[in-house]
N, CA, C and O of each residue as an XYZ file, in Angstrom:
712
protein
N      23.786      0.418    -10.164
C      24.958     -0.486    -10.317
C      25.633     -0.392    -11.382
O      25.174     -0.809    -12.446
N      27.154      0.316    -11.265
C      28.170     -0.080    -12.437
C      29.685     -0.088    -11.797
O      30.068      0.490    -10.780
N      30.347     -0.829    -12.601
C      31.425     -0.423    -12.595
C      32.506      0.154    -13.466
O      31.909      0.906    -14.237
N      34.003      0.193    -13.782
C      34.613      0.943    -14.450
C      34.082      0.805    -15.667
O      33.569      1.766    -16.240
N      34.173     -0.972    -16.453
C      34.643     -1.369    -17.762
C      32.730     -1.465    -17.794
O      32.274     -1.640    -18.924
N      31.890     -1.379    -16.863
C      30.768     -2.099    -17.222
C      29.674     -1.212    -16.621
O      30.006     -0.654    -15.576
N      28.275     -0.937    -17.127
C      27.660     -0.254    -16.721
C      26.328     -1.017    -16.862
O      26.003     -1.614    -17.888
N      25.483     -0.936    -15.584
C      24.149     -1.763    -15.500
C      23.289     -0.565    -15.393
O      23.703      0.439    -14.814
N      21.785     -0.638    -16.071
C      20.870     -0.107    -16.012
C      19.339     -1.000    -16.143
O      19.255     -2.040    -16.796
N      18.121     -0.345    -15.358
C      17.135     -1.067    -15.361
C      16.065     -0.231    -16.584
O      16.252      0.983    -16.667
N      15.159     -0.743    -17.354
C      14.397     -0.639    -18.750
C      13.061     -1.200    -18.062
O      12.658     -2.268    -18.524
N      12.370     -0.665    -17.089
C      11.067     -1.789    -16.898
C      11.567     -3.040    -16.049
O      12.025     -3.200    -14.918
N      11.263     -3.835    -17.118
C      11.803     -4.914    -16.463
C      12.649     -6.126    -17.112
O      12.489     -7.345    -17.162
N      13.632     -5.218    -17.588
C      14.632     -5.372    -18.749
C      16.026     -5.110    -17.776
O      16.084     -3.938    -17.404
N      16.788     -5.688    -17.450
C      18.250     -5.190    -16.994
C      19.134     -4.874    -18.292
O      19.219     -5.769    -19.133
N      19.926     -3.430    -18.553
C      20.891     -3.606    -19.620
C      22.343     -3.552    -19.276
O      22.580     -2.653    -18.468
N      23.463     -4.295    -19.673
C      24.248     -4.471    -19.200
C      24.996     -3.846    -20.273
O      24.941     -4.352    -21.395
N      25.924     -2.453    -19.991
C      26.534     -1.887    -21.341
C      28.070     -2.364    -21.110
O      28.627     -2.319    -20.013
N      28.575     -2.755    -22.127
C      30.413     -3.037    -22.192
C      30.729     -1.608    -22.418
O      30.274     -0.945    -23.350
N      31.695     -1.091    -21.327
C      32.143      0.556    -22.019
C      33.750      0.319    -21.671
O      34.254      0.612    -20.587
N      34.469     -0.276    -22.810
C      35.773     -0.425    -22.733
C      36.275      0.244    -24.191
O      36.584     -0.577    -25.055
N      36.340      1.103    -24.398
C      36.513      2.075    -25.651
C      38.122      1.371    -26.372
O      38.782      1.107    -25.367
N      38.785      1.068    -27.356
C      37.641      1.979    -28.427
C      37.006      0.679    -29.047
O      36.504      0.885    -30.151
N      36.917     -0.591    -28.591
C      36.061     -1.764    -29.023
C      35.424     -2.667    -28.438
O      34.581     -3.380    -28.983
N      35.894     -2.745    -26.826
C      35.144     -2.864    -26.048
C      35.540     -4.684    -25.943
O      34.796     -5.664    -25.979
N      36.814     -4.578    -25.824
C      37.743     -5.673    -25.944
C      37.525     -6.546    -24.490
O      37.096     -6.017    -23.465
N      37.888     -7.920    -24.597
C      37.639     -8.453    -23.115
C      38.938     -8.264    -22.774
O      39.803     -9.036    -23.188
N      39.217     -7.249    -22.004
C      40.375     -6.872    -21.505
C      40.426     -7.284    -20.084
O      39.378     -7.059    -19.478
N      41.605     -7.961    -19.235
C      41.533     -8.195    -17.753
C      40.503     -7.222    -17.205
O      40.472     -6.028    -17.503
N      39.477     -7.968    -16.197
C      38.343     -6.947    -15.909
C      36.678     -6.999    -16.270
O      35.649     -6.965    -15.594
N      36.941     -7.083    -17.457
C      35.707     -6.823    -18.480
C      34.988     -8.257    -17.888
O      34.022     -8.216    -17.126
N      35.688     -9.691    -18.418
C      34.746    -10.675    -18.083
C      34.434    -10.786    -16.804
O      33.582    -11.631    -16.528
N      34.728    -10.384    -16.256
C      34.631    -10.345    -14.286
C      33.366     -9.009    -13.855
O      32.676     -9.023    -12.836
N      33.348     -8.364    -14.508
C      32.469     -7.193    -14.733
C      31.135     -7.151    -15.080
O      30.202     -6.736    -14.392
N      31.107     -7.660    -16.313
C      29.996     -8.418    -17.180
C      29.282     -9.633    -16.179
O      28.107     -9.605    -15.813
N      30.559    -11.001    -15.732
C      29.813    -12.046    -15.289
C      29.157    -11.456    -13.687
O      28.342    -12.178    -13.112
N      29.523    -10.298    -13.134
C      28.966     -9.951    -12.038
C      27.563     -9.227    -12.329
O      26.620     -9.382    -11.554
N      27.454     -8.342    -13.605
C      26.469     -7.794    -12.763
C      25.315     -8.781    -13.602
O      24.122     -8.503    -13.478
N      25.732     -9.913    -14.434
C      24.767    -10.673    -15.227
C      24.429    -11.713    -13.683
O      23.473    -12.483    -13.772
N      24.955    -11.696    -12.799
C      24.338    -12.797    -11.545
C      23.937    -11.761    -10.828
O      23.106    -12.309    -10.104
N      23.949    -10.459    -10.472
C      23.269     -9.632     -9.902
C      21.767     -9.455    -10.345
O      20.739     -9.476     -9.669
N      22.005     -9.240    -11.953
C      20.366     -9.197    -12.456
C      19.485    -10.314    -12.247
O      18.270    -10.123    -12.189
N      20.189    -11.937    -12.081
C      20.254    -13.304    -11.816
C      19.075    -13.449    -10.548
O      18.169    -14.265    -10.381
N      19.577    -12.149     -9.671
C      19.160    -12.280     -8.345
C      17.637    -11.372     -8.122
O      16.862    -11.309     -7.168
N      17.640    -10.835     -9.253
C      17.137     -9.437     -9.067
C      15.532    -10.020     -9.691
O      15.274    -10.504    -10.792
N      14.470     -9.706     -8.310
C      13.242    -10.652     -8.853
C      11.739     -9.325    -10.117
O      10.773     -9.459    -10.868
N      12.409     -8.492     -9.640
C      11.544     -7.347    -10.936
C      12.505     -7.598    -12.134
O      12.127     -6.867    -13.049
N      13.898     -8.532    -12.619
C      14.174     -8.497    -14.089
C      13.887     -9.632    -14.621
O      14.255    -10.660    -14.053
N      13.218     -9.679    -15.743
C      12.572    -10.962    -16.474
C      13.943    -11.588    -17.634
O      14.294    -12.761    -17.766
N      14.584    -10.180    -18.451
C      15.676    -10.343    -19.152
C      16.546     -9.263    -19.232
O      16.498     -8.059    -18.981
N      17.407    -10.110    -19.684
C      19.126     -8.819    -19.691
C      19.320     -9.007    -21.392
O      19.083     -9.918    -22.185
N      19.771     -7.902    -21.472
C      20.482     -7.088    -22.942
C      21.736     -7.010    -22.432
O      21.980     -6.705    -21.265
N      22.648     -7.311    -23.373
C      24.025     -7.486    -23.056
C      24.696     -6.411    -24.859
O      24.448     -6.755    -26.014
N      25.432     -5.301    -24.460
C      25.344     -4.348    -25.650
C      27.022     -3.713    -25.033
O      27.725     -3.613    -24.028
N      26.952     -3.404    -26.570
C      28.162     -2.652    -26.278
C      28.550     -1.097    -26.367
O      28.611     -0.665    -27.518
N      28.751     -0.429    -25.607
C      28.945      1.069    -25.543
C      29.700      1.497    -26.845
O      30.204      0.776    -27.706
N      29.643      2.955    -26.754
C      30.447      3.683    -27.957
C      29.852      3.243    -28.747
O      28.733      3.030    -28.280
N      29.930      2.824    -30.160
C      30.093      2.467    -31.594
C      28.836      1.219    -31.469
O      28.071      1.241    -32.433
N      28.507      0.065    -30.337
C      28.214     -0.430    -30.128
C      28.740     -2.091    -30.119
O      28.036     -3.031    -29.749
N      29.843     -2.170    -30.511
C      30.677     -3.447    -30.772
C      30.964     -4.258    -29.611
O      31.782     -3.677    -28.898
N      30.615     -5.355    -29.156
C      31.170     -6.260    -28.286
C      32.618     -7.024    -29.181
O      32.622     -7.603    -30.268
N      33.108     -6.903    -28.769
C      34.879     -7.398    -29.223
C      35.313     -8.632    -28.537
O      34.730     -8.989    -27.513
N      36.199     -9.242    -28.982
C      36.679    -10.807    -28.443
C      37.574    -10.484    -27.363
O      37.183     -9.967    -26.316
N      39.137    -10.876    -27.680
C      40.260    -10.968    -26.670
C      40.825     -9.276    -26.750
O      40.442     -8.590    -27.698
N      41.258     -8.997    -26.254
C      42.322     -8.001    -26.549
C      43.469     -8.201    -27.051
O      44.297     -8.957    -26.545
N      43.632     -7.592    -28.028
C      44.777     -7.755    -28.950
C      46.376     -7.605    -28.418
O      47.379     -8.154    -28.875
N      46.255     -6.706    -27.340
C      47.570     -5.891    -26.442
C      47.808     -7.355    -25.780
O      48.981     -7.613    -25.510
N      46.673     -8.505    -25.442
C      47.262     -9.479    -24.572
C      47.415    -11.043    -25.442
O      47.075    -12.090    -24.891
N      47.808    -11.019    -26.440
C      48.091    -12.118    -27.523
C      49.491    -12.497    -27.474
O      50.372    -11.889    -28.081
N      49.692    -13.583    -26.691
C      51.134    -14.376    -26.192
C      51.681    -13.599    -24.666
O      52.728    -13.740    -24.035
N      50.483    -12.754    -24.424
C      50.767    -12.428    -22.631
C      50.038    -13.653    -21.590
O      48.898    -14.098    -21.720
N      50.575    -13.861    -21.030
C      50.077    -14.428    -19.774
C      48.828    -13.406    -19.481
O      48.832    -12.192    -19.686
N      47.446    -14.427    -18.796
C      46.393    -14.067    -18.668
C      46.489    -13.667    -16.978
O      46.876    -14.610    -16.288
N      46.241    -12.622    -16.372
C      45.846    -12.439    -15.016
C      45.499    -13.988    -14.539
O      44.701    -14.801    -15.005
N      46.477    -14.074    -13.351
C      45.419    -15.684    -12.702
C      44.464    -15.322    -12.122
O      43.654    -15.825    -12.900
N      43.776    -14.795    -11.287
C      42.715    -14.119    -10.808
C      41.704    -13.792    -11.433
O      40.594    -13.545    -10.962
N      42.244    -13.760    -13.214
C      40.836    -12.875    -13.749
C      39.967    -14.096    -14.728
O      40.471    -14.932    -15.478
N      39.121    -13.960    -14.550
C      37.918    -14.559    -15.769
C      38.542    -14.427    -17.327
O      38.969    -13.407    -17.869
N      38.435    -16.086    -17.986
C      38.812    -15.473    -18.725
C      37.342    -15.366    -20.040
O      36.218    -15.450    -19.544
N      37.409    -15.226    -21.309
C      36.605    -15.303    -22.442
C      35.706    -16.469    -22.218
O      34.517    -16.419    -21.903
N      36.435    -17.520    -22.424
C      35.803    -19.005    -21.803
C      34.643    -18.636    -20.251
O      33.415    -18.660    -20.176
N      35.306    -18.438    -19.592
C      34.040    -18.128    -18.044
C      33.084    -17.490    -18.301
O      31.951    -17.758    -17.901
N      33.433    -16.411    -19.111
C      32.146    -15.402    -19.143
C      31.273    -15.978    -20.271
O      30.174    -15.483    -20.520
N      31.875    -17.251    -21.096
C      30.390    -17.411    -22.203
C      30.094    -18.387    -21.719
O      29.111    -18.830    -22.313
N      30.705    -19.645    -20.145
C      29.672    -19.781    -19.628
C      28.962    -19.558    -18.838
O      28.208    -20.443    -18.431
N      28.939    -18.389    -18.364
C      28.120    -17.891    -17.258
C      26.775    -17.074    -18.365
O      25.581    -17.066    -18.068
N      27.151    -16.679    -19.168
C      26.071    -16.357    -19.928
C      25.134    -17.376    -20.376
O      23.940    -17.339    -20.078
N      25.725    -18.389    -21.169
C      24.774    -19.953    -21.283
C      23.934    -20.007    -20.144
O      22.707    -20.084    -20.212
N      24.750    -19.958    -18.851
C      23.863    -20.695    -17.537
C      23.405    -19.375    -16.916
O      23.530    -19.350    -15.692
N      22.961    -18.403    -17.415
C      22.007    -16.925    -16.887
C      21.241    -17.784    -16.595
O      21.596    -18.789    -17.210
N      20.363    -17.990    -15.995
C      18.936    -18.068    -15.655
C      17.510    -16.927    -16.014
O      16.310    -17.152    -15.860
N      17.952    -16.126    -16.348
C      17.217    -15.691    -17.032
C      17.865    -15.421    -18.518
O      19.083    -15.585    -18.593
N      17.250    -15.071    -19.563
C      17.688    -14.813    -20.936
C      18.044    -13.636    -21.150
O      17.550    -12.600    -20.707
N      19.336    -13.849    -22.171
C      20.166    -12.789    -22.292
C      20.051    -12.575    -23.584
O      19.881    -13.540    -24.329
N      20.120    -11.294    -24.081
C      19.794    -10.752    -25.361
C      20.899    -10.122    -26.076
O      21.075     -8.972    -25.672
N      21.718    -10.483    -27.015
C      22.909    -10.015    -27.079
C      22.831     -9.154    -28.336
O      22.979     -9.681    -29.438
N      22.548     -7.529    -28.178
C      22.368     -6.374    -29.092
C      23.579     -5.996    -29.766
O      24.496     -5.338    -29.276
N      23.521     -6.389    -30.743
C      24.855     -6.466    -31.792
C      24.848     -5.035    -32.401
O      23.923     -4.282    -32.707
N      26.109     -4.928    -32.466
C      26.433     -3.202    -33.032
C      27.038     -3.584    -34.719
O      26.911     -4.735    -35.136
N      27.468     -2.861    -35.299
C      28.233     -2.642    -36.774
C      28.529     -4.073    -37.169
O      27.926     -4.832    -37.929
N      29.778     -4.254    -36.343
C      30.881     -5.575    -36.792
C      31.165     -6.568    -35.354
O      32.152     -6.491    -34.622
N      30.342     -7.224    -35.248
C      30.423     -7.977    -33.978
C      31.663     -9.593    -34.637
O      31.296    -10.647    -35.157
N      32.593     -9.288    -34.422
C      33.567    -10.267    -35.050
C      34.224    -11.447    -34.185
O      34.423    -11.168    -33.003
N      34.481    -12.355    -34.494
C      35.582    -13.086    -33.579
C      35.156    -13.177    -32.462
O      33.987    -12.800    -32.393
N      35.685    -13.597    -31.302
C      35.311    -13.451    -30.113
C      34.359    -12.780    -29.441
O      33.781    -13.232    -28.453
N      34.098    -11.374    -30.084
C      32.645    -10.910    -30.042
C      31.828    -11.505    -30.469
O      30.739    -11.173    -30.002
N      31.761    -12.707    -31.566
C      30.353    -13.204    -32.088
C      30.189    -14.409    -31.157
O      29.083    -14.832    -30.820
N      31.657    -15.075    -30.657
C      31.249    -16.060    -29.615
C      30.565    -15.640    -28.424
O      29.890    -16.219    -27.573
N      30.949    -14.442    -28.624
C      29.883    -13.832    -26.548
C      28.496    -14.010    -27.516
O      27.653    -14.791    -27.076
N      28.294    -13.535    -28.423
C      27.136    -13.369    -29.172
C      26.464    -14.500    -29.130
O      25.347    -14.406    -28.623
N      26.791    -15.552    -29.505
C      26.296    -17.218    -29.864
C      26.103    -17.554    -28.743
O      25.134    -18.307    -28.640
N      26.913    -17.187    -27.278
C      26.278    -17.701    -26.221
C      25.179    -17.353    -25.383
O      24.598    -18.146    -24.644
N      24.816    -15.722    -25.567
C      23.330    -16.109    -25.422
C      22.392    -16.584    -25.742
O      22.463    -17.570    -26.475
N      20.781    -15.942    -25.210
C      19.927    -17.033    -25.442
C      19.492    -16.535    -26.810
O      19.215    -17.375    -27.667
N      19.399    -15.069    -27.120
C      19.086    -14.538    -28.662
C      20.044    -13.532    -28.785
O      20.665    -13.043    -27.841
N      20.195    -13.118    -30.387
C      20.518    -12.197    -30.804
C      20.112    -11.559    -31.750
O      19.604    -12.083    -32.741
N      20.302    -10.084    -31.560
C      19.176     -9.251    -31.948
C      20.759     -8.175    -33.015
O      21.640     -7.640    -32.341
N      20.776     -8.126    -33.777
C      21.791     -7.361    -34.772
C      20.825     -5.772    -35.782
O      19.698     -5.654    -36.263
N      22.451     -4.539    -35.652
C      21.722     -3.615    -36.334
C      21.154     -3.704    -37.608
O      20.899     -4.885    -37.846
N      20.868     -3.017    -38.461
C      20.788     -3.197    -39.833
C      21.789     -2.691    -40.543
O      22.176     -1.524    -40.483
N      22.268     -3.632    -41.289
C      23.874     -3.080    -41.825
C      24.930     -3.627    -40.808
O      26.090     -3.228    -40.702
N      24.494     -4.334    -40.285
C      25.702     -5.270    -39.293
C      26.517     -6.586    -39.806
O      26.115     -7.189    -40.801
N      27.375     -6.899    -39.281
C      28.218     -8.221    -40.221
C      28.514     -9.065    -38.732
O      28.809     -8.510    -37.674
N      28.404    -10.089    -38.874
C      28.998    -10.903    -37.801
C      30.154    -11.996    -38.659
O      30.439    -11.981    -39.856
N      30.569    -12.730    -37.788
C      31.542    -13.628    -38.466
C      32.761    -14.018    -37.321
O      32.853    -13.614    -36.162
N      33.562    -14.848    -37.989
C      34.828    -15.010    -37.297
C      36.110    -15.053    -38.278
O      36.494    -15.877    -39.109
N      36.622    -13.779    -37.815
C      37.408    -13.748    -39.239
C      39.161    -13.813    -38.774
O      40.038    -13.299    -39.469
N      39.417    -14.520    -37.520
C      40.576    -14.598    -37.111
C      41.153    -15.534    -37.845
O      42.334    -15.203    -37.954
N      40.929    -16.671    -38.490
C      41.311    -17.366    -39.009
C      41.728    -17.175    -40.298
O      42.332    -18.107    -40.829
N      41.505    -16.001    -41.021
C      42.395    -15.272    -41.774
C      43.791    -14.881    -41.512
O      44.757    -14.973    -42.268
N      43.716    -14.338    -40.065
C      45.261    -14.332    -38.921
C      45.975    -15.698    -38.102
O      46.532    -15.860    -37.016
N      45.609    -16.596    -39.313
C      46.248    -18.033    -38.824
C      45.450    -18.171    -37.267
O      45.877    -19.049    -36.517
N      44.693    -17.599    -36.957
C      44.185    -17.878    -35.218
C      42.862    -18.884    -35.841
O      42.158    -18.421    -36.738
N      42.651    -19.992    -35.404
C      41.555    -20.627    -35.043
C      40.428    -19.679    -33.616
O      40.654    -19.212    -32.500
N      39.157    -19.816    -34.578
C      38.282    -19.709    -33.361
C      38.637    -20.609    -32.109
O      38.862    -21.819    -32.095
N      38.625    -19.447    -30.764
C      39.205    -20.325    -29.940
C      37.709    -20.456    -28.496
O      37.895    -21.332    -27.651
N      36.671    -19.768    -28.390
C      35.959    -19.446    -27.566
C      34.543    -20.681    -27.770
O      33.416    -20.616    -27.279
N      35.040    -21.570    -28.522
C      33.922    -22.437    -29.114
C      33.241    -22.015    -29.953
O      32.111    -22.505    -29.945
N      33.467    -21.161    -30.845
C      32.474    -20.610    -31.918
C      32.064    -21.890    -33.050
O      31.002    -22.073    -33.645
N      33.155    -22.562    -33.080
C      33.511    -23.494    -34.207
C      32.098    -24.782    -33.420
O      31.210    -25.259    -34.126
N      32.192    -24.980    -32.443
C      31.235    -25.758    -32.318
C      29.272    -25.038    -31.915
O      28.181    -25.609    -31.902
N      29.631    -23.813    -31.693
C      28.267    -23.310    -31.469
C      27.572    -22.603    -32.973
O      26.355    -22.504    -33.128
N      28.301    -22.278    -33.717
C      27.970    -21.858    -35.139
C      26.832    -22.683    -35.596
O      25.652    -22.351    -35.697
N      27.417    -23.867    -35.865
C      26.653    -25.110    -36.375
C      25.058    -25.539    -35.657
O      24.013    -26.063    -36.043
N      25.427    -25.154    -34.816
C      23.799    -25.448    -34.236
C      22.827    -24.244    -34.252
O      21.703    -24.359    -33.764
N      23.270    -23.047    -34.833
C      22.745    -21.744    -35.148
C      22.294    -21.924    -36.941
O      21.291    -21.676    -37.610
N      23.222    -22.308    -37.122
C      23.129    -22.219    -39.188
C      23.167    -23.551    -39.556
O      23.757    -24.429    -38.927
N      22.252    -23.764    -41.033
C      23.177    -24.607    -41.542
C      24.683    -25.213    -41.893
O      25.510    -24.466    -42.417
N      24.934    -26.275    -41.655
C      26.389    -27.186    -41.866
C      27.055    -26.074    -42.819
O      27.978    -25.344    -42.459
N      26.636    -26.060    -43.699
C      27.979    -25.859    -45.197
C      28.143    -23.914    -44.973
O      29.072    -23.258    -45.444
N      26.934    -23.318    -44.115
C      27.021    -21.854    -44.120
C      28.345    -21.557    -43.010
O      29.299    -20.784    -43.096
N      27.922    -22.577    -41.899
C      28.993    -22.638    -40.331
C      30.309    -22.613    -41.056
O      31.167    -21.732    -41.017
N      30.308    -23.923    -41.833
C      31.698    -24.295    -42.261
C      32.480    -23.139    -43.048
O      33.536    -22.739    -42.556
N      31.800    -22.325    -44.802
C      31.810    -21.187    -45.185
C      32.448    -20.245    -44.211
O      33.500    -19.723    -44.581
N      31.935    -19.915    -42.908
C      31.934    -18.521    -42.237
C      33.514    -18.639    -41.344
O      34.276    -17.708    -41.084
N      33.681    -20.149    -40.992
C      34.683    -20.595    -40.336
C      35.812    -20.473    -41.258
O      36.521    -19.474    -41.138
N      36.099    -21.367    -42.194
C      36.899    -21.336    -42.955
C      37.365    -20.424    -43.740
O      38.546    -20.280    -44.055
N      36.145    -19.565    -44.192
C      37.283    -18.664    -45.012
C      37.155    -17.429    -44.008
O      37.843    -16.468    -44.351
N      36.532    -17.285    -43.023
C      36.556    -16.048    -42.242
C      36.096    -14.641    -42.619
O      36.318    -13.455    -42.377
N      35.126    -15.661    -43.538
C      34.180    -13.943    -44.553
C      33.238    -13.763    -43.142
O      32.935    -14.613    -42.305
N      32.917    -12.396    -43.212
C      31.615    -11.889    -42.488
C      30.561    -11.803    -43.028
O      30.488    -11.449    -44.205
N      29.535    -12.095    -42.326
C      27.998    -11.981    -43.169
C      27.369    -11.362    -42.645
O      27.124    -11.321    -41.439
N      26.948    -10.685    -43.596
C      25.430     -9.282    -43.480
C      24.317     -9.766    -42.512
O      24.000    -10.939    -42.311
N      23.692     -8.467    -41.854
C      22.475     -9.031    -40.799
C      21.797     -9.470    -41.442
O      21.259    -10.376    -40.805
N      21.323     -9.417    -42.633
C      20.180    -10.045    -43.570
C      20.449    -11.314    -43.736
O      19.562    -12.165    -43.681
N      21.676    -11.589    -43.954
C      22.045    -13.128    -44.393
C      21.858    -14.048    -42.818
O      21.078    -14.985    -42.646
N      22.870    -13.430    -41.726
C      23.135    -13.502    -40.542
C      21.202    -13.921    -40.437
O      21.111    -15.118    -40.169
N      19.984    -13.357    -40.557
C      18.840    -13.472    -40.052
C      18.356    -14.640    -40.765
O      17.943    -15.643    -40.182
N      18.412    -14.497    -42.149
C      18.185    -15.989    -43.316
C      18.814    -17.289    -42.768
O      18.310    -18.352    -43.133
N      19.874    -17.303    -41.921
C      20.563    -18.824    -42.017
C      20.511    -19.090    -40.429
O      20.699    -20.169    -39.867
N      20.191    -17.773    -39.806
C      19.947    -18.137    -38.162
C      20.655    -18.249    -36.860
O      20.596    -18.744    -35.734
N      21.506    -17.351    -37.824
C      22.897    -17.083    -36.853
C      22.230    -15.852    -35.580
O      22.703    -15.796    -34.445
N      21.099    -14.967    -36.052
C      20.734    -13.653    -35.127
C      19.161    -14.224    -35.484
O      18.706    -14.961    -36.359
N      18.513    -13.391    -34.188
C      16.966    -13.796    -34.026
C      16.010    -12.788    -34.562
O      14.784    -12.895    -34.558
N      16.917    -11.508    -35.158
C      16.440    -10.178    -35.610
C      17.147     -9.140    -36.029
O      18.232     -8.948    -35.481
N      16.785     -8.402    -36.896
C      17.578     -7.213    -37.419
C      16.856     -5.554    -36.954
O      15.670     -5.281    -37.140
N      17.435     -5.010    -36.601
C      16.861     -3.628    -36.059
C      17.155     -2.014    -36.537
O      18.356     -1.756    -36.611
N      16.616     -1.360    -36.731
C      17.353     -0.390    -37.117
C      17.771      0.408    -36.440
O      18.473      1.306    -36.905
């Protein structure tokens, strides 16, 4: 099963949803819907026990498509927030496999997943505040549930990303892989 923006593969009992929207796998119109449909289909597949969400190419999962900043989102298209709800409500665990830079909305997507694993040397964060944009997809609520309040506050207010090892130490991710 595949769509233009997302591919789905099975590896034993794991469903792998790969976002294929170069260059950064941003959540352009169509991408949230494709991910949601893929997750829904895997949730009904009795041979699948877990789902991995990953970005194609360099492995990043990005948030909002900057080309839509200040423009109207197509009414018929699910939003980033709709995708986050779908991930949280998945009946099977969803593991976000994070590439070198999972920032902003991409990190908010990852925080909505049940588990997060990141490549060694990767970074997570919410740098949009440095552009004067507050995190808008629930990251300010989810991050303090994962990490100590002081760490969350610093990440949210400063916009400084943290490296994979710090993210693991503080609980923002569950594992680091090579």
